[in-house]
C-alpha positions as CSV (number, residue, x, y, z in Angstrom):
1,X,130.2,31.1,113.3
2,X,127.9,32.6,115.9
3,X,124.3,33.4,114.8
4,X,124.1,37.2,114.4
5,X,120.5,37.5,115.6
6,X,121.2,35.6,118.8
7,X,124.4,37.6,119.4
8,X,122.4,40.9,119.0
9,X,119.7,39.6,121.3
10,X,122.2,38.5,124.0
11,X,124.3,41.6,123.6
12,X,121.4,43.9,124.2
13,X,120.2,41.9,127.1
14,X,123.7,41.8,128.6
15,X,124.0,45.6,128.5
16,X,120.6,45.9,130.2
17,X,121.5,43.4,132.9
18,X,124.8,45.0,133.4
19,X,123.2,48.4,133.9
20,X,120.9,46.8,136.5
21,X,123.9,45.2,138.3
22,X,123.0,41.6,137.5
23,X,126.3,41.3,135.7
24,X,129.7,42.7,136.8
25,X,132.2,43.9,134.2
26,X,133.6,40.3,133.9
27,X,131.3,38.5,136.3
28,X,128.4,36.5,134.9
29,X,127.3,34.3,132.1
30,X,124.5,34.3,129.5
31,X,123.7,31.7,126.9
32,X,121.2,30.5,124.4
33,X,120.5,27.0,123.2
34,X,120.7,26.8,119.4
35,X,119.7,23.2,118.8
36,X,119.9,19.9,120.6
37,X,123.7,19.8,120.4
38,X,124.9,23.4,120.5
39,X,124.6,26.6,122.5
40,X,126.2,30.0,122.4
41,X,127.7,31.5,125.6
42,X,129.9,34.5,126.4
43,X,133.7,34.1,126.4
44,X,135.7,34.2,129.7
45,X,137.0,37.7,128.9
46,X,133.6,39.2,127.8
47,X,132.9,42.7,129.1
48,X,129.1,42.7,129.6
49,X,128.5,46.3,128.7
50,X,130.4,46.0,125.4
51,X,129.4,42.6,123.9
52,X,130.2,41.9,120.3
53,X,130.3,38.8,118.2
54,X,133.8,38.1,119.5
55,X,132.4,38.1,123.1
56,X,130.5,34.8,122.3
57,X,131.4,31.3,121.2
58,X,129.4,28.4,120.1
59,X,129.9,25.1,122.0
60,X,128.9,21.6,121.4
61,X,127.1,20.2,124.5
62,X,128.5,16.7,124.1
63,X,132.1,17.4,122.8
64,X,134.6,19.7,124.4
65,X,137.0,21.2,121.9
66,X,139.4,24.2,122.0
67,X,136.5,26.7,122.2
68,X,135.7,25.5,125.7
69,X,139.0,27.0,126.8
70,X,137.9,30.5,125.8
71,X,134.3,30.1,127.0
72,X,132.9,31.3,130.3
73,X,133.9,29.3,133.4
74,X,130.2,28.7,133.8
75,X,130.0,26.8,130.4
76,X,129.9,23.3,132.0
77,X,127.0,24.3,134.2
78,X,125.0,25.7,131.2
79,X,125.7,22.5,129.2
80,X,124.5,20.3,132.0
81,X,121.4,22.4,132.4
82,X,120.6,22.2,128.6
83,X,121.3,18.4,128.6
84,X,118.9,17.7,131.5
85,X,116.3,20.4,131.4
86,X,114.7,20.5,127.9
87,X,112.6,23.6,128.5
88,X,115.8,25.6,129.1
89,X,116.4,27.8,126.0
90,X,118.1,30.7,127.7
91,X,120.3,30.7,130.9
92,X,121.7,33.6,132.9
93,X,124.0,33.6,135.9
94,X,124.9,36.8,137.7
95,X,125.6,38.3,141.1
96,X,122.8,40.8,141.6
97,X,123.9,43.0,144.5
98,X,120.7,43.1,146.6
99,X,119.8,39.5,146.0
100,X,123.3,38.2,146.9
101,X,123.6,40.5,149.9
102,X,120.2,39.2,151.2
103,X,121.6,35.6,151.1
104,X,124.2,36.4,153.9
105,X,121.6,36.8,156.6
106,X,118.6,34.7,155.4
107,X,117.8,31.1,154.5
108,X,115.0,32.0,152.1
109,X,113.6,35.0,150.3
110,X,110.0,35.7,151.5
111,X,108.7,38.2,149.0
112,X,106.5,41.0,150.3
113,X,105.9,43.1,147.2
114,X,103.1,42.3,144.8
115,X,105.2,41.2,141.9
116,X,107.6,39.1,144.0
117,X,104.8,37.5,145.9
118,X,102.7,36.6,142.8
119,X,105.7,35.5,140.7
120,X,107.8,33.6,143.3
121,X,106.1,33.5,146.7
122,X,109.2,32.3,148.5
123,X,112.5,31.1,147.2
124,X,114.8,29.0,149.4
125,X,118.5,30.1,149.5
126,X,120.9,27.3,148.6
127,X,123.9,27.0,150.8
128,X,126.9,25.8,148.6
129,X,128.9,24.6,151.7
130,X,132.6,24.2,151.1
131,X,133.8,27.0,148.7
132,X,137.0,25.1,147.9
133,X,135.3,22.4,145.9
134,X,132.2,24.3,144.7
135,X,133.3,24.4,141.0
136,X,133.9,20.7,141.0
137,X,130.3,19.9,142.0
138,X,128.2,22.9,141.1
139,X,127.0,21.7,137.7
140,X,125.2,18.7,139.1
141,X,123.9,20.5,142.2
142,X,122.6,23.5,140.2
143,X,120.9,21.3,137.6
144,X,119.3,19.0,140.2
145,X,118.0,22.0,142.1
146,X,116.7,23.7,139.0
147,X,114.9,20.6,137.8
148,X,113.0,20.5,141.1
149,X,112.3,24.3,141.2
150,X,108.9,25.5,140.2
151,X,110.1,28.9,139.2
152,X,113.3,28.2,137.2
153,X,115.4,30.2,139.7
154,X,118.2,29.3,142.1
155,X,119.6,31.8,144.5
156,X,123.0,30.6,146.0
157,X,124.3,32.0,149.2
158,X,127.3,34.3,148.5
159,X,127.5,33.2,144.9
160,X,124.5,34.7,142.9
161,X,121.5,33.6,141.0
162,X,120.9,31.2,138.1
163,X,117.8,31.7,136.0
164,X,116.6,29.8,133.0
165,X,113.6,30.0,130.8
166,X,112.1,29.0,127.4
167,X,111.4,32.7,126.6
168,X,114.0,35.4,126.9
169,X,111.5,38.0,128.0
170,X,110.3,35.8,130.9
171,X,114.0,35.3,131.8
172,X,114.5,39.0,132.0
173,X,111.3,39.5,133.9
174,X,112.2,37.0,136.6
175,X,115.7,38.6,137.0
176,X,114.2,42.0,137.3
177,X,111.5,41.0,139.8
178,X,114.0,39.0,141.9
179,X,116.5,41.9,142.2
180,X,113.9,44.6,142.7
181,X,112.0,42.6,145.4
182,X,115.3,42.0,147.3
183,X,116.1,45.7,147.0
184,X,112.7,46.5,148.5
185,X,113.3,44.1,151.3
186,X,116.7,45.7,152.0
187,X,115.2,49.3,151.9
188,X,112.4,48.1,154.2
189,X,114.9,47.4,157.0
190,X,116.2,51.0,157.0
191,X,112.7,52.1,157.9
192,X,112.4,49.8,161.0
């Protein structure tokens, strides 16, 4: 059984992040660590603007059972992050439009607005290389990168962004600042 308070919290957050284009209708993943062995994550058919308790499943980090078949394709990445980064309590993956578009022409995001500059300063953009085998190696590469990151954010060229935090409000704040800052950088170029 999925914890009702966690489902409500993640459902509300999913709707907000959907409205801000962090999630697509079926594209993205959000999870919360329940204890040392379990986490809750959206299912593979979850619609992010209409999340209910049936949109989530609880998975054991160490044992894969039938629930892993209905869980998000990102589940193995979330499990690897939870196993290796103990501060991670919440994880979100999405394809924010402005942030992802920015990755096509740049190698790093150099923030120019106040909130972006003071929160992140600069974030390198990770090039995943071969797209054909990305899903066979992404869990280890993403986890390794996030362990070394000082701001708990990974922006992946053409893929999207992974964000984790111990506090759900800080997670949302980082997502909002990242996307808004990239939007400002995009708008800035139209004035040049």
